[in-house]
C-alpha positions as CSV (number, residue, x, y, z in Angstrom):
1,M,51.8,-78.6,-104.8
2,T,52.7,-76.4,-107.6
3,P,52.3,-77.2,-111.2
4,A,54.2,-79.9,-112.7
5,H,56.6,-78.8,-115.2
6,D,56.8,-82.3,-117.0
7,P,56.1,-82.2,-120.8
8,L,54.0,-85.3,-120.4
9,Y,51.1,-83.4,-118.7
10,K,50.0,-82.1,-122.3
11,T,49.9,-85.7,-123.3
12,Y,47.8,-86.4,-120.6
13,L,45.5,-83.4,-121.3
14,T,45.1,-84.4,-124.7
15,Q,44.3,-88.0,-123.6
16,L,41.6,-86.4,-121.3
17,E,39.8,-84.4,-123.9
18,A,39.8,-87.2,-126.3
19,K,38.1,-89.6,-123.8
20,V,35.5,-86.7,-122.9
21,A,35.0,-86.3,-126.7
22,A,34.6,-89.8,-127.5
23,C,31.8,-90.2,-124.5
24,N,30.0,-87.4,-126.6
25,L,30.5,-84.8,-123.7
26,Q,31.3,-81.5,-123.1
27,P,34.2,-80.8,-121.1
28,T,33.7,-79.6,-117.6
29,Q,35.9,-76.4,-116.5
30,H,37.6,-78.5,-113.9
31,R,39.1,-81.8,-114.8
32,L,41.3,-84.4,-113.3
33,Y,43.7,-86.8,-114.8
34,I,44.9,-89.8,-112.7
35,S,47.7,-92.0,-113.8
36,I,47.8,-95.2,-112.1
37,G,51.2,-96.2,-113.5
38,E,52.7,-92.8,-112.2
39,Q,50.6,-92.5,-109.0
40,I,49.8,-89.0,-109.8
41,L,46.7,-86.8,-110.0
42,L,46.7,-83.6,-112.1
43,H,44.2,-81.1,-112.0
44,F,43.4,-78.9,-115.0
45,S,41.2,-75.7,-115.3
46,G,40.1,-75.3,-118.8
47,S,43.6,-76.2,-120.5
48,Q,45.7,-74.9,-117.8
49,L,47.5,-77.5,-115.3
50,I,46.9,-76.0,-111.9
51,A,48.4,-78.6,-109.8
52,S,49.7,-82.2,-109.6
53,Y,49.4,-84.3,-106.5
54,P,50.9,-87.9,-105.4
55,V,48.3,-90.4,-105.0
56,S,48.0,-94.3,-104.0
57,T,45.7,-96.5,-106.1
58,S,44.7,-100.0,-105.6
59,K,47.3,-102.5,-104.9
60,N,45.2,-105.1,-107.3
61,P,45.6,-104.4,-111.1
62,P,43.0,-101.9,-112.3
63,S,39.6,-103.4,-113.0
64,C,36.0,-101.7,-113.2
65,L,34.4,-105.1,-112.1
66,S,32.7,-105.2,-108.7
67,G,34.7,-107.7,-106.0
68,S,38.1,-107.1,-108.0
69,Y,39.3,-104.3,-105.6
70,G,41.0,-102.5,-108.3
71,T,40.8,-99.1,-109.2
72,P,38.4,-98.5,-112.2
73,L,39.6,-97.1,-115.4
74,G,37.8,-94.6,-117.9
75,L,35.9,-91.5,-117.5
76,H,33.9,-90.7,-114.4
77,A,32.6,-87.7,-112.5
78,I,32.1,-86.6,-108.9
79,A,28.8,-87.6,-107.8
80,E,28.9,-86.5,-104.0
81,K,31.3,-84.6,-101.9
82,H,31.5,-85.2,-98.0
83,G,33.8,-83.6,-95.2
84,E,33.7,-79.9,-95.9
85,G,34.8,-78.1,-92.9
86,A,36.0,-81.2,-91.1
87,P,39.3,-80.9,-89.1
88,E,42.1,-82.6,-91.2
89,G,42.5,-86.3,-90.1
90,T,39.0,-86.9,-89.5
91,V,37.7,-90.3,-89.9
92,F,34.6,-91.1,-92.2
93,I,32.7,-94.3,-91.9
94,S,29.9,-94.4,-94.6
95,R,30.8,-91.1,-95.4
96,L,29.7,-89.7,-91.8
97,S,32.2,-87.9,-89.6
98,T,33.1,-90.1,-86.6
99,G,34.0,-86.6,-85.0
100,Q,37.5,-88.2,-84.4
101,T,40.7,-87.8,-86.1
102,F,42.9,-90.9,-87.1
103,D,45.0,-90.5,-84.1
104,T,42.2,-90.8,-81.8
105,F,40.3,-93.0,-83.5
106,L,42.8,-95.7,-83.8
107,N,43.7,-95.4,-80.0
108,N,40.4,-97.4,-79.6
109,P,41.4,-100.9,-79.7
110,A,38.3,-101.9,-81.8
111,N,39.6,-99.8,-84.4
112,T,43.1,-101.0,-84.4
113,G,44.4,-101.5,-88.1
114,Q,41.5,-100.0,-89.7
115,D,42.0,-98.5,-93.2
116,C,40.6,-94.9,-92.3
117,I,38.9,-92.5,-94.9
118,T,40.1,-89.2,-93.8
119,S,39.6,-85.3,-94.2
120,R,37.7,-85.3,-97.5
121,L,36.1,-87.6,-99.8
122,L,34.8,-87.3,-103.4
123,W,32.6,-90.2,-104.5
124,L,32.8,-91.2,-108.1
125,T,30.4,-92.1,-110.6
126,G,31.3,-93.9,-114.0
127,L,30.2,-92.0,-117.5
128,E,30.8,-95.2,-119.7
129,A,27.7,-97.2,-119.8
130,D,28.8,-101.2,-119.6
131,F,32.4,-100.1,-118.5
132,N,32.2,-98.3,-115.4
133,Q,28.5,-97.7,-115.2
134,G,26.0,-100.2,-114.8
135,T,26.8,-103.8,-116.0
136,T,29.2,-105.2,-118.5
137,P,27.8,-106.6,-121.7
138,D,28.2,-110.1,-120.0
139,G,25.9,-108.9,-117.2
140,L,29.0,-108.4,-114.4
141,P,28.4,-105.6,-112.4
142,C,31.0,-102.7,-112.9
143,D,29.4,-99.6,-111.4
144,T,32.0,-97.4,-110.0
145,Y,29.4,-95.3,-107.7
146,N,28.0,-98.9,-106.3
147,R,31.7,-99.8,-105.7
148,F,32.1,-97.1,-103.4
149,I,34.9,-95.4,-105.0
150,Y,36.4,-92.4,-103.6
151,L,39.0,-89.7,-103.8
152,H,39.9,-89.5,-100.1
153,G,42.7,-88.9,-97.6
154,T,44.5,-91.4,-95.7
155,R,46.3,-91.7,-92.4
156,D,49.0,-93.9,-94.6
157,E,50.8,-90.9,-96.3
158,A,54.1,-92.6,-96.4
159,A,52.6,-94.9,-99.1
160,I,51.9,-91.9,-101.1
161,D,55.6,-90.6,-100.6
162,R,56.9,-94.2,-101.8
163,K,54.6,-94.4,-104.7
164,A,53.0,-97.4,-103.4
165,P,49.6,-98.4,-104.5
166,L,47.9,-99.8,-101.6
167,S,44.2,-99.1,-101.6
168,H,41.3,-101.1,-102.1
169,G,40.2,-99.5,-105.3
170,C,40.1,-95.8,-104.2
171,I,42.4,-93.1,-105.0
172,R,44.4,-92.1,-101.8
173,M,45.6,-88.6,-101.5
174,K,47.5,-86.7,-98.6
175,N,45.1,-85.1,-96.1
176,A,46.4,-81.3,-96.8
177,D,46.2,-82.2,-100.6
178,I,42.6,-83.3,-100.6
179,I,41.8,-80.7,-98.5
180,T,43.1,-78.1,-101.0
181,L,41.8,-79.7,-104.0
182,Y,38.2,-80.1,-102.7
183,P,36.7,-76.7,-102.6
184,S,37.7,-76.1,-106.3
185,L,35.8,-78.9,-107.5
186,P,32.0,-78.8,-108.0
187,L,29.8,-81.8,-108.6
188,G,30.0,-83.4,-112.1
189,T,33.7,-82.7,-112.4
190,Q,35.2,-85.0,-114.7
191,V,37.9,-87.5,-113.9
192,Y,39.9,-89.4,-116.2
193,I,41.4,-92.6,-114.7
194,E,43.9,-94.4,-116.9
C-alpha cells in the first residue's frame, strides 16, 4: 500500500519513539506501529512512513496474559521469520509449510473450518519484562513469544477489509501485504502494539 497521508501517523511515530526510549532501547531502523483501535499497521524507516496496511487483531480484548487470546500490547521485536519464498497462500502449521495453498488445504474435509496461517509469519517476542515477557508481578504468564503471537497472512482477507478484529491474538494481514513487508524487516525489528 502507499504511505498514509493521515496526520495521525506523526502522533503514532511519537508514541513509538517514546515507548522505545522508556524501555532504554535504541530504535531499530525499521519499526512497526500497530493500532488495535484503527486496525492498521504502519511501517516506518527511521522517521519516514514507508507504508500502511490494514490488519485484523484479536476478537477478544487486548491482553498480554496467556490463555486470554487477546492481542498483546506494548513493545515487541521480531524474533523469528518463516515462509521466505513460499507461494502466496501457502498454509503453515507449527511454522512449517504444508506445501499447499489454503484453497487446496481446505478441500480436505479434515481441514474444513481451520483458521490458517498463510504466506509468511513473523514471530514476536515481548520486550517489556513483567508485561509481555516472562510473568506478571503476580506470577501470571504473559510471554508473547511463548504465546506464539505472529504477524501472518490469512485466508479471511474480507475480515481485514471490514476492519473486523477476528484473530485469536495474532495480527492478521492480507497475503500480498505480508509478502511485501516481510523482506524489509530484519530480526530484531521493533513492533509497538497499542
